[in-house]
C-alpha angles and dihedrals in degrees: 000000000000112000114235104217140122113289111203115233146138101233123131089258092055090051094046119109109264091229091060092049093048094049093047093047091051092048092047091049091053090048092053091053091050099043117095099167119101095214094050093046090048089052089051091051093048090047089053090052089050091053089050089054094047090048090055092235114151110259091211086079087072090057087058089054090050092054091051095046100040093092092047091051092051091051092048093051093046094049094046091046090054103040107025110111097241131156102214103077114198097174131022122246114304090209114061118237093247092064108106118251096343097051115131095020125121105065110168105224132185091227090054092053092048092048090049089052089049092052091047092051089047092053092046092051091050092048090052094043105048099055091055090080092052096042093054103034125073118224093249094051091044092056092043092049094050091048091050088053089059101263113141112254094240092055091045089051092050093049095047093043090053090051090047091054093059097079089042090055090047091052091048091051090054091048092051092048091047091049091050091047091054087056092053097260101131101158094117091053104040107009127106125247097273093047091051090048091054091047096052094094088063088057100037098050098058089040092055093045090050091050091050091050092050092048091053092050090047091050091052091048092050093048092049089055093047093242112198097015095108113065094200118052129204125208131211093218128045129206126210131181111253131196091263090053092053091045093052092045094052093042092049092048092050093048094049090047089051091052090049092051091045089054092058095039 
């Protein structure tokens, strides 16, 4: 599973003000939810891939996302094909009419398949878009950018700490699986879906206990540093909007507006 954590770099996206990145990501996310046109959504996806390339982030990370989401995409397409209220029927009802309540349901429609593909592309675009902010923004700049946008420091700290815990949880999952493999428990490597599903409690329990232990240690560390006593915080570093930041913000806003108008046209 790809680890969602800051990747050090010197690309234009790494040097960009975190406020600009956050605003553009939020705007692009709203656009993806609004868009219902295949061409516009494809342009949004290709634009996201272009930003990945310009940010010098390995594109093979996306292949990891595809492996994780392939099953979800298949389920989405099947469900939409069966239950979407389309007019072009490709296959007659899967459930016979004499079945109580659900009888006559399950028409496979062309519109349902296309809508399932649209939802899958929407999810894939979001999954590729949202990590960009984390991959190109250090934890310190992320907190500072959220505070500068008016978010209270405590909330900004909670949000960034939660994001910072994701790669730690991923590493702990790998350590638990490796420890179980050394003891001859190889279900997560070679077992089928049902076997993995039954074995999940053996993975979840140590993971939860480890998370609780880390949260207690973090709470003690925060209390020892008198976290929250001072109402006004000072920062070692300072961020200021530069001409490049304003240029990217205006250009991104115009491009997203163009995609929105193109969707309705």
